C-alpha positions in Angstrom: 258.6 -148.4 95.4 257.7 -151.8 97.1 257.3 -152.0 100.8 260.2 -153.2 102.8 259.3 -156.5 104.4 260.1 -157.7 107.8 263.1 -159.8 106.9 264.5 -156.8 104.7 264.1 -154.5 107.8 265.8 -156.9 109.9 268.8 -157.0 107.5 268.9 -153.5 107.2 268.5 -152.5 110.7 271.4 -155.0 111.9 274.1 -154.2 109.1 276.3 -152.4 111.7 276.0 -155.3 114.1 276.7 -157.9 111.6 279.6 -156.2 110.4 281.3 -155.7 113.7 280.4 -159.3 114.8 282.6 -160.5 111.9 285.3 -159.5 114.1 285.8 -162.6 116.3 287.6 -160.5 119.6 283.7 -159.2 119.4 281.3 -161.7 121.0 277.9 -159.2 121.1 276.7 -156.0 120.4 274.7 -153.6 122.7 272.6 -150.9 122.0 272.2 -147.7 124.6 269.3 -144.9 123.8 267.7 -142.8 126.2 263.8 -141.5 126.6 263.0 -138.1 128.2 265.6 -135.2 127.5 263.2 -132.7 126.6 260.2 -133.1 129.1 259.5 -130.6 131.6 258.9 -132.8 134.3 259.6 -137.0 134.8 262.6 -139.0 134.8 265.1 -139.2 132.0 265.8 -143.1 131.7 268.0 -144.8 129.7 268.4 -148.5 128.5 271.0 -150.9 127.3 269.8 -153.9 125.2 271.6 -156.7 123.9 269.8 -159.5 121.8 271.7 -162.3 119.9 271.2 -162.2 116.2 269.7 -165.7 116.4 266.9 -164.3 118.7 265.9 -161.0 117.0 262.3 -160.0 117.7 261.2 -158.7 114.4 259.2 -155.2 114.1 261.9 -153.2 116.5 262.5 -149.8 114.9 263.0 -146.2 116.6 260.4 -146.1 119.5 259.0 -142.7 118.1 257.9 -144.5 114.9 256.3 -147.1 116.6 252.5 -146.8 118.4 252.2 -147.5 121.9 250.4 -151.0 121.3 253.3 -152.1 119.0 255.7 -150.7 121.5 254.0 -152.4 124.7 253.8 -155.6 122.3 257.4 -155.7 121.6 258.8 -154.8 125.4 258.0 -158.2 126.7 259.5 -160.0 123.9 263.0 -157.9 123.8 263.4 -158.5 127.7 262.8 -162.4 127.1 265.0 -162.7 124.6 267.8 -160.4 125.7 271.0 -161.7 127.0 271.6 -158.2 128.7 269.0 -155.6 129.3 269.2 -152.8 132.0 267.5 -149.7 132.5 268.8 -146.7 134.8 266.8 -143.4 135.9 267.6 -140.0 136.5 264.9 -137.9 138.6 264.1 -134.3 138.0 266.2 -133.3 141.2 269.2 -134.7 139.5 268.6 -133.1 136.2 268.4 -129.7 138.0 271.6 -130.1 140.0 273.7 -131.5 137.3 272.2 -130.4 134.0 270.2 -132.7 131.4 273.3 -134.1 128.9 275.0 -134.9 132.6 272.3 -136.7 133.9 272.1 -138.7 130.8 275.5 -139.9 130.3 275.3 -140.7 134.2 272.1 -143.1 133.2 273.6 -144.2 130.3 277.0 -145.7 131.9 274.9 -147.1 134.8 272.6 -149.0 132.6 275.7 -150.4 131.2 277.8 -151.2 133.8 277.3 -154.9 133.6 277.3 -155.6 130.2 280.7 -157.6 129.6 280.4 -157.9 125.8 282.3 -156.8 122.9 281.0 -153.7 122.0 278.1 -150.7 122.6 276.5 -148.4 120.1 275.2 -145.2 121.5 272.8 -142.9 119.9 274.5 -139.7 119.5 276.4 -139.4 122.8 280.0 -138.9 123.2 282.5 -138.7 126.3 280.9 -141.8 127.9 282.9 -143.8 130.4 281.4 -147.2 129.6 282.7 -151.0 130.2 283.8 -151.9 126.8 284.8 -149.9 123.6 281.8 -147.9 122.2 280.7 -146.2 119.1 278.2 -143.1 118.8 276.0 -143.2 116.2 273.8 -140.0 114.8 270.7 -141.3 114.3 271.4 -144.6 115.6 267.7 -145.5 117.1 266.6 -145.5 113.0 269.6 -147.1 112.0 270.7 -150.0 114.4 268.7 -152.8 115.9 270.3 -152.6 119.6 269.8 -148.9 120.0 266.3 -149.1 118.5 265.4 -152.2 121.0 266.6 -150.0 123.8 264.5 -146.8 122.8 261.6 -149.4 123.0 262.3 -150.7 126.4 263.3 -147.0 127.8 260.2 -145.7 126.3 257.9 -148.0 127.5 259.3 -147.8 131.2 259.2 -144.3 130.8 255.6 -144.0 129.7 254.3 -146.2 132.4 256.0 -144.4 135.0 254.1 -141.3 133.8 250.9 -142.6 133.7 251.3 -143.8 136.9 252.4 -140.2 137.8 248.9 -139.0 136.8 247.2 -140.4 139.2 248.9 -138.6 142.0 249.0 -135.6 140.0 246.0 -135.4 137.6 246.1 -131.6 136.8 248.9 -131.8 135.0 247.7 -134.5 132.0 250.8 -136.8 132.5 249.1 -139.7 130.8 248.7 -137.6 127.8 251.8 -135.3 127.4 254.5 -137.7 129.3 255.8 -134.7 131.0 256.5 -133.0 127.6 255.9 -129.0 127.5 252.7 -129.1 125.7 250.2 -126.1 125.6 247.8 -128.0 128.2 250.7 -128.9 130.6 252.0 -125.4 130.4 248.7 -123.7 131.1 248.7 -126.3 134.2 251.7 -125.5 135.3 250.9 -121.5 135.5 247.8 -122.2 137.2 248.9 -124.9 139.8 252.4 -124.4 140.1 254.8 -127.2 139.9 254.8 -130.4 141.4 257.8 -132.7 142.8 258.0 -134.3 139.3 258.9 -131.0 137.6 262.1 -130.2 136.6 262.7 -126.7 138.0 265.5 -125.7 135.6 263.0 -126.3 132.4 260.0 -124.7 134.0 261.5 -121.5 135.7 260.1 -119.3 132.8 256.8 -120.7 132.8 256.4 -119.5 136.8 
């Protein structure tokens, strides 16, 4: 089977957006995604991104499918071409207080608060209070360009933060694990105890 070209990929990943924009009542489409629901440490970060179809950046995909180098290259291009781009962060203390799903929803609502276009596509989260109509799409980061673009923006910002955090707390290997529960990270929690970046509700059974 021949490999998908960049043009074919752009067409495939904007099928939902293009069908929605055929409705003259919808002026623009934004995507929302989150990064960091599963880690033991660090914030959950959400992004809301809207890019006009005339300014799409080739190479965008689900951030998990892209190398760090590719994500870093895409990040400034996405922000440069976006008509709307905003992130929101929920710190470990908030996650511990209201739980990770509620924190994720709050962050999604915050990052979308200033969007005034016609529709928001969200990766697999329902029950949001957003400023415009929205649709939840399972595996949206692999199917919708705007959600994938949001996933890249959120991933780059969170990863950069975790690398900075590693300088303050080098014993946990945050620059490598980004706060996820690797064997190395769990051993460090058991040896050194938690730091302020840890989600206590996530690590209590390791202590």
